[in-house]
Biopython code that builds the backbone (N, CA, C, O; Angstrom):
import numpy as np
from Bio.PDB.StructureBuilder import StructureBuilder

atoms = [
    (1, "MET", "N", (0.674, -1.132, 0.169)),
    (1, "MET", "CA", (0.012, -0.057, 0.110)),
    (1, "MET", "C", (1.038, 1.254, 0.011)),
    (1, "MET", "O", (0.830, 2.148, -0.809)),
    (2, "LEU", "N", (2.050, 1.272, 0.836)),
    (2, "LEU", "CA", (3.070, 2.378, 0.917)),
    (2, "LEU", "C", (3.925, 2.264, -0.245)),
    (2, "LEU", "O", (4.523, 3.286, -0.582)),
    (3, "ARG", "N", (4.090, 1.224, -0.907)),
    (3, "ARG", "CA", (5.282, 0.947, -1.643)),
    (3, "ARG", "C", (5.229, 2.175, -2.806)),
    (3, "ARG", "O", (6.303, 2.760, -2.939)),
    (4, "PRO", "N", (4.338, 2.549, -3.494)),
    (4, "PRO", "CA", (4.252, 3.574, -4.640)),
    (4, "PRO", "C", (4.744, 4.966, -4.063)),
    (4, "PRO", "O", (5.350, 5.753, -4.791)),
    (5, "LEU", "N", (4.439, 5.279, -2.589)),
    (5, "LEU", "CA", (4.837, 6.437, -2.241)),
    (5, "LEU", "C", (6.274, 6.421, -1.644)),
    (5, "LEU", "O", (6.912, 7.464, -1.498)),
    (6, "GLU", "N", (6.786, 5.122, -1.283)),
    (6, "GLU", "CA", (7.983, 5.057, -0.940)),
    (6, "GLU", "C", (9.033, 4.939, -2.034)),
    (6, "GLU", "O", (10.212, 5.233, -1.837)),
    (7, "ALA", "N", (8.566, 4.503, -3.179)),
    (7, "ALA", "CA", (9.347, 4.449, -4.540)),
    (7, "ALA", "C", (9.379, 5.875, -4.914)),
    (7, "ALA", "O", (10.489, 6.215, -5.321)),
    (8, "ARG", "N", (8.394, 6.914, -4.897)),
    (8, "ARG", "CA", (8.410, 8.123, -5.355)),
    (8, "ARG", "C", (9.073, 9.073, -4.368)),
    (8, "ARG", "O", (9.835, 9.912, -4.848)),
    (9, "GLU", "N", (8.908, 9.054, -3.224)),
    (9, "GLU", "CA", (9.668, 10.022, -2.041)),
    (9, "GLU", "C", (9.740, 9.182, -0.678)),
    (9, "GLU", "O", (9.002, 9.423, 0.278)),
    (10, "PRO", "N", (10.630, 8.251, -0.689)),
    (10, "PRO", "CA", (11.066, 7.738, 0.702)),
    (10, "PRO", "C", (10.874, 8.708, 1.942)),
    (10, "PRO", "O", (10.236, 8.406, 2.950)),
    (11, "ALA", "N", (11.423, 9.736, 1.756)),
    (11, "ALA", "CA", (11.406, 10.722, 3.176)),
    (11, "ALA", "C", (10.126, 10.907, 3.508)),
    (11, "ALA", "O", (9.919, 11.156, 4.696)),
    (12, "LEU", "N", (9.142, 10.851, 2.735)),
    (12, "LEU", "CA", (7.849, 11.329, 3.258)),
    (12, "LEU", "C", (7.333, 10.195, 4.403)),
    (12, "LEU", "O", (6.651, 10.702, 5.293)),
    (13, "LEU", "N", (7.529, 8.903, 4.503)),
    (13, "LEU", "CA", (7.370, 7.958, 5.249)),
    (13, "LEU", "C", (8.293, 8.066, 6.682)),
    (13, "LEU", "O", (8.049, 7.313, 7.625)),
    (14, "ASP", "N", (9.338, 9.049, 6.736)),
    (14, "ASP", "CA", (10.251, 8.957, 7.918)),
    (14, "ASP", "C", (9.550, 10.216, 8.643)),
    (14, "ASP", "O", (9.487, 11.317, 8.096)),
    (15, "PRO", "N", (8.913, 9.892, 10.210)),
    (15, "PRO", "CA", (8.611, 10.890, 10.837)),
    (15, "PRO", "C", (9.537, 11.975, 11.324)),
    (15, "PRO", "O", (9.172, 13.089, 11.697)),
    (16, "PHE", "N", (10.945, 11.467, 11.274)),
    (16, "PHE", "CA", (11.951, 12.367, 11.856)),
    (16, "PHE", "C", (12.618, 13.135, 10.605)),
    (16, "PHE", "O", (13.798, 13.479, 10.673)),
    (17, "LEU", "N", (11.881, 13.380, 9.526)),
    (17, "LEU", "CA", (12.510, 14.078, 8.391)),
    (17, "LEU", "C", (11.438, 15.159, 8.165)),
    (17, "LEU", "O", (10.254, 14.899, 8.378)),
    (18, "GLY", "N", (11.803, 16.258, 7.775)),
    (18, "GLY", "CA", (10.720, 17.439, 7.454)),
    (18, "GLY", "C", (10.290, 17.059, 5.919)),
    (18, "GLY", "O", (10.795, 16.083, 5.364)),
    (19, "SER", "N", (9.574, 17.676, 5.439)),
    (19, "SER", "CA", (8.740, 17.714, 4.252)),
    (19, "SER", "C", (9.982, 17.906, 3.046)),
    (19, "SER", "O", (9.958, 17.329, 1.959)),
    (20, "GLY", "N", (10.895, 18.704, 3.432)),
    (20, "GLY", "CA", (11.785, 18.868, 2.131)),
    (20, "GLY", "C", (13.050, 17.503, 2.232)),
    (20, "GLY", "O", (13.908, 17.270, 1.380)),
    (21, "GLY", "N", (12.817, 16.720, 3.586)),
    (21, "GLY", "CA", (14.014, 15.559, 3.420)),
    (21, "GLY", "C", (14.982, 16.108, 4.394)),
    (21, "GLY", "O", (15.956, 15.405, 4.660)),
    (22, "GLU", "N", (14.858, 17.257, 4.963)),
    (22, "GLU", "CA", (16.025, 17.452, 6.052)),
    (22, "GLU", "C", (15.634, 16.822, 7.393)),
    (22, "GLU", "O", (14.473, 16.476, 7.612)),
    (23, "ALA", "N", (16.570, 16.686, 8.243)),
    (23, "ALA", "CA", (16.394, 16.121, 9.512)),
    (23, "ALA", "C", (15.533, 17.087, 10.413)),
    (23, "ALA", "O", (15.632, 18.288, 10.165)),
    (24, "LEU", "N", (14.683, 16.680, 11.452)),
    (24, "LEU", "CA", (14.103, 17.479, 12.305)),
    (24, "LEU", "C", (14.977, 17.933, 13.291)),
    (24, "LEU", "O", (15.881, 17.192, 13.678)),
    (25, "GLY", "N", (14.803, 19.245, 13.829)),
    (25, "GLY", "CA", (15.637, 19.723, 14.965)),
    (25, "GLY", "C", (15.163, 19.057, 16.201)),
    (25, "GLY", "O", (14.519, 18.010, 16.280)),
    (26, "VAL", "N", (15.703, 20.052, 17.431)),
    (26, "VAL", "CA", (15.093, 19.302, 18.599)),
    (26, "VAL", "C", (13.730, 19.934, 18.899)),
    (26, "VAL", "O", (12.995, 19.353, 19.698)),
    (27, "ILE", "N", (13.392, 20.906, 18.409)),
    (27, "ILE", "CA", (12.112, 21.470, 18.394)),
    (27, "ILE", "C", (11.055, 20.468, 17.678)),
    (27, "ILE", "O", (10.067, 20.097, 18.312)),
    (28, "GLY", "N", (11.256, 20.081, 16.488)),
    (28, "GLY", "CA", (10.354, 19.158, 15.806)),
    (28, "GLY", "C", (10.333, 17.853, 16.430)),
    (28, "GLY", "O", (9.284, 17.213, 16.355)),
    (29, "ILE", "N", (11.430, 17.307, 17.097)),
    (29, "ILE", "CA", (11.192, 16.158, 17.743)),
    (29, "ILE", "C", (10.465, 16.363, 19.004)),
    (29, "ILE", "O", (9.596, 15.542, 19.298)),
    (30, "ALA", "N", (10.693, 17.292, 19.741)),
    (30, "ALA", "CA", (9.863, 17.389, 21.016)),
    (30, "ALA", "C", (8.407, 17.940, 20.817)),
    (30, "ALA", "O", (7.578, 17.811, 21.719)),
    (31, "SER", "N", (8.085, 18.588, 19.570)),
    (31, "SER", "CA", (6.847, 18.695, 19.280)),
    (31, "SER", "C", (6.113, 17.313, 19.050)),
    (31, "SER", "O", (5.053, 17.109, 19.642)),
    (32, "LEU", "N", (6.677, 16.306, 18.161)),
    (32, "LEU", "CA", (6.346, 15.018, 18.081)),
    (32, "LEU", "C", (5.746, 14.303, 19.268)),
    (32, "LEU", "O", (4.630, 13.796, 19.384)),
    (33, "LEU", "N", (6.942, 14.398, 20.290)),
    (33, "LEU", "CA", (6.764, 13.763, 21.623)),
    (33, "LEU", "C", (5.599, 14.175, 22.324)),
    (33, "LEU", "O", (4.765, 13.414, 22.815)),
    (34, "ALA", "N", (5.578, 15.673, 22.350)),
    (34, "ALA", "CA", (4.370, 16.416, 23.447)),
    (34, "ALA", "C", (3.038, 15.880, 22.507)),
    (34, "ALA", "O", (2.114, 15.468, 23.208)),
    (35, "TRP", "N", (2.835, 15.831, 21.252)),
    (35, "TRP", "CA", (1.624, 15.369, 20.663)),
    (35, "TRP", "C", (1.213, 13.983, 21.050)),
    (35, "TRP", "O", (0.096, 13.624, 21.424)),
    (36, "GLY", "N", (2.375, 13.208, 20.888)),
    (36, "GLY", "CA", (2.086, 11.693, 21.220)),
    (36, "GLY", "C", (1.569, 11.459, 22.749)),
    (36, "GLY", "O", (0.591, 10.833, 23.158)),
    (37, "LEU", "N", (2.612, 12.211, 23.471)),
    (37, "LEU", "CA", (2.243, 11.850, 24.761)),
    (37, "LEU", "C", (0.963, 12.457, 25.378)),
    (37, "LEU", "O", (0.282, 11.881, 26.226)),
    (38, "GLY", "N", (0.698, 13.730, 24.843)),
    (38, "GLY", "CA", (-0.643, 14.559, 25.246)),
    (38, "GLY", "C", (-1.815, 13.732, 24.982)),
    (38, "GLY", "O", (-2.702, 13.731, 25.835)),
    (39, "TYR", "N", (-1.967, 12.958, 23.824)),
    (39, "TYR", "CA", (-3.256, 12.445, 23.631)),
    (39, "TYR", "C", (-3.837, 11.758, 24.628)),
    (39, "TYR", "O", (-5.026, 11.965, 24.869)),
    (40, "PRO", "N", (-3.176, 10.923, 25.296)),
    (40, "PRO", "CA", (-4.010, 10.116, 26.477)),
    (40, "PRO", "C", (-4.674, 10.949, 27.474)),
    (40, "PRO", "O", (-5.593, 10.527, 28.177)),
    (41, "GLY", "N", (-4.180, 12.200, 27.536)),
    (41, "GLY", "CA", (-5.020, 13.277, 28.551)),
    (41, "GLY", "C", (-6.169, 14.046, 27.825)),
    (41, "GLY", "O", (-6.784, 14.963, 28.369)),
    (42, "GLN", "N", (-6.401, 13.630, 26.626)),
    (42, "GLN", "CA", (-7.747, 14.140, 26.246)),
    (42, "GLN", "C", (-8.927, 13.705, 26.944)),
    (42, "GLN", "O", (-9.017, 12.532, 27.308)),
    (43, "PRO", "N", (-10.024, 14.711, 27.209)),
    (43, "PRO", "CA", (-11.213, 14.344, 27.989)),
    (43, "PRO", "C", (-11.927, 13.197, 27.509)),
    (43, "PRO", "O", (-12.384, 12.430, 28.357)),
    (44, "HIS", "N", (-12.116, 12.927, 26.179)),
    (44, "HIS", "CA", (-12.826, 11.694, 25.763)),
    (44, "HIS", "C", (-11.856, 10.425, 26.070)),
    (44, "HIS", "O", (-12.417, 9.354, 26.301)),
    (45, "ILE", "N", (-10.748, 10.466, 26.084)),
    (45, "ILE", "CA", (-10.098, 9.265, 26.528)),
    (45, "ILE", "C", (-10.186, 9.195, 28.038)),
    (45, "ILE", "O", (-10.501, 8.096, 28.495)),
    (46, "LEU", "N", (-9.961, 10.181, 28.886)),
    (46, "LEU", "CA", (-10.019, 9.992, 30.292)),
    (46, "LEU", "C", (-11.507, 9.526, 30.722)),
    (46, "LEU", "O", (-11.662, 8.775, 31.686)),
    (47, "ALA", "N", (-12.424, 9.935, 30.075)),
    (47, "ALA", "CA", (-13.675, 9.435, 30.396)),
    (47, "ALA", "C", (-13.930, 7.697, 30.320)),
    (47, "ALA", "O", (-14.722, 6.979, 30.929)),
    (48, "ARG", "N", (-12.945, 7.412, 29.347)),
    (48, "ARG", "CA", (-12.992, 5.685, 29.330)),
    (48, "ARG", "C", (-12.473, 5.280, 30.402)),
    (48, "ARG", "O", (-13.030, 4.375, 31.022)),
    (49, "PHE", "N", (-11.384, 5.808, 30.831)),
    (49, "PHE", "CA", (-10.717, 5.133, 32.245)),
    (49, "PHE", "C", (-11.555, 5.509, 33.355)),
    (49, "PHE", "O", (-11.621, 4.717, 34.296)),
    (50, "MET", "N", (-12.312, 6.760, 33.411)),
    (50, "MET", "CA", (-13.035, 7.021, 34.329)),
    (50, "MET", "C", (-14.236, 5.850, 34.688)),
    (50, "MET", "O", (-14.505, 5.420, 35.810)),
    (51, "ALA", "N", (-14.823, 5.499, 33.489)),
    (51, "ALA", "CA", (-15.890, 4.551, 33.258)),
    (51, "ALA", "C", (-15.657, 2.965, 33.840)),
    (51, "ALA", "O", (-16.555, 2.171, 34.122)),
    (52, "ILE", "N", (-14.150, 2.730, 33.940)),
    (52, "ILE", "CA", (-13.909, 1.298, 34.454)),
    (52, "ILE", "C", (-14.191, 1.238, 36.017)),
    (52, "ILE", "O", (-13.554, 1.972, 36.773)),
    (53, "ARG", "N", (-14.930, 0.559, 36.383)),
    (53, "ARG", "CA", (-15.379, 0.158, 37.877)),
    (53, "ARG", "C", (-14.248, -0.455, 38.587)),
    (53, "ARG", "O", (-13.833, -0.012, 39.658)),
    (54, "SER", "N", (-13.708, -1.564, 37.934)),
    (54, "SER", "CA", (-12.732, -2.436, 38.768)),
    (54, "SER", "C", (-11.618, -2.879, 37.609)),
    (54, "SER", "O", (-11.744, -2.697, 36.398)),
    (55, "ALA", "N", (-10.445, -3.536, 38.324)),
    (55, "ALA", "CA", (-9.631, -4.061, 37.402)),
    (55, "ALA", "C", (-10.011, -5.344, 36.561)),
    (55, "ALA", "O", (-9.388, -5.775, 35.591)),
    (56, "ASP", "N", (-11.174, -5.874, 37.136)),
    (56, "ASP", "CA", (-11.782, -7.041, 36.368)),
    (56, "ASP", "C", (-12.309, -6.466, 35.203)),
    (56, "ASP", "O", (-12.268, -7.275, 34.276)),
    (57, "GLU", "N", (-12.760, -5.444, 34.910)),
    (57, "GLU", "CA", (-13.343, -4.959, 33.566)),
    (57, "GLU", "C", (-12.289, -4.380, 32.449)),
    (57, "GLU", "O", (-12.684, -4.021, 31.340)),
    (58, "MET", "N", (-10.871, -4.321, 32.857)),
    (58, "MET", "CA", (-9.835, -3.988, 31.935)),
    (58, "MET", "C", (-9.847, -4.799, 30.768)),
    (58, "MET", "O", (-9.881, -4.202, 29.692)),
    (59, "PRO", "N", (-9.822, -6.302, 30.766)),
    (59, "PRO", "CA", (-9.677, -6.973, 29.566)),
    (59, "PRO", "C", (-10.959, -6.650, 28.567)),
    (59, "PRO", "O", (-10.782, -6.823, 27.361)),
    (60, "ALA", "N", (-12.034, -6.262, 28.965)),
    (60, "ALA", "CA", (-13.218, -6.043, 28.239)),
    (60, "ALA", "C", (-12.952, -4.579, 27.548)),
    (60, "ALA", "O", (-13.202, -4.308, 26.373)),
    (61, "ARG", "N", (-12.467, -3.813, 28.394)),
    (61, "ARG", "CA", (-12.250, -2.280, 27.833)),
    (61, "ARG", "C", (-11.075, -2.405, 26.987)),
    (61, "ARG", "O", (-11.137, -1.700, 25.980)),
    (62, "ARG", "N", (-10.012, -3.112, 27.113)),
    (62, "ARG", "CA", (-9.103, -3.202, 26.187)),
    (62, "ARG", "C", (-9.653, -3.505, 24.815)),
    (62, "ARG", "O", (-9.489, -2.660, 23.935)),
    (63, "ALA", "N", (-10.278, -4.609, 24.552)),
    (63, "ALA", "CA", (-11.106, -4.894, 23.465)),
    (63, "ALA", "C", (-11.604, -4.082, 22.760)),
    (63, "ALA", "O", (-11.352, -4.101, 21.555)),
    (64, "VAL", "N", (-12.649, -2.914, 23.433)),
    (64, "VAL", "CA", (-13.092, -1.995, 22.903)),
    (64, "VAL", "C", (-12.335, -0.573, 22.647)),
    (64, "VAL", "O", (-12.693, 0.229, 21.784)),
    (65, "SER", "N", (-11.445, -0.423, 23.361)),
    (65, "SER", "CA", (-10.345, 0.750, 22.999)),
    (65, "SER", "C", (-9.008, 0.548, 23.416)),
    (65, "SER", "O", (-8.826, 0.490, 24.632)),
    (66, "PRO", "N", (-7.923, 0.415, 22.578)),
    (66, "PRO", "CA", (-6.706, 0.135, 22.868)),
    (66, "PRO", "C", (-6.082, 1.384, 24.071)),
    (66, "PRO", "O", (-5.146, 1.169, 24.841)),
    (67, "TRP", "N", (-6.705, 2.417, 24.001)),
    (67, "TRP", "CA", (-6.266, 3.442, 24.916)),
    (67, "TRP", "C", (-7.066, 3.207, 26.330)),
    (67, "TRP", "O", (-6.825, 3.962, 27.271)),
    (68, "ALA", "N", (-7.871, 2.312, 26.442)),
    (68, "ALA", "CA", (-8.525, 2.389, 27.997)),
    (68, "ALA", "C", (-7.735, 1.234, 28.453)),
    (68, "ALA", "O", (-8.188, 0.471, 29.306)),
    (69, "GLY", "N", (-6.920, 1.118, 28.081)),
    (69, "GLY", "CA", (-5.905, -0.186, 29.114)),
    (69, "GLY", "C", (-4.566, -0.406, 28.603)),
    (69, "GLY", "O", (-3.816, -1.206, 29.162)),
]
sb = StructureBuilder()
sb.init_structure("model")
sb.init_model(0)
sb.init_chain("A")
sb.init_seg("    ")
for serial, (resi, resn, name, xyz) in enumerate(atoms, 1):
    if name == "N":
        sb.init_residue(resn, " ", resi, " ")
    sb.init_atom(name, np.array(xyz, "f"), 0.0, 1.0, " ", f" {name:<3s}", serial, name[0])
structure = sb.get_structure()
C-alpha cells in the first residue's frame, strides 16, 4: 500500500524528516513527543478510564479501546 509512495519519495514516510527531506531539529522532535504523549490526557480518553469500575473490567475495555488499558 505504501510502496508507490516509498518509491516516489521515501522521506515522506520517515517521521523524523521534514517535508523537504531534512532532519528535524530538537524543536520538531519535542513537538512530536508532546503531541503523542499528550493524546491520552484528552477528555474523551479520560472518560473511558473513569468509566472502569474495577480492574476486572480491564480486558473487556481493552477489546473496545486500545487506549483504555
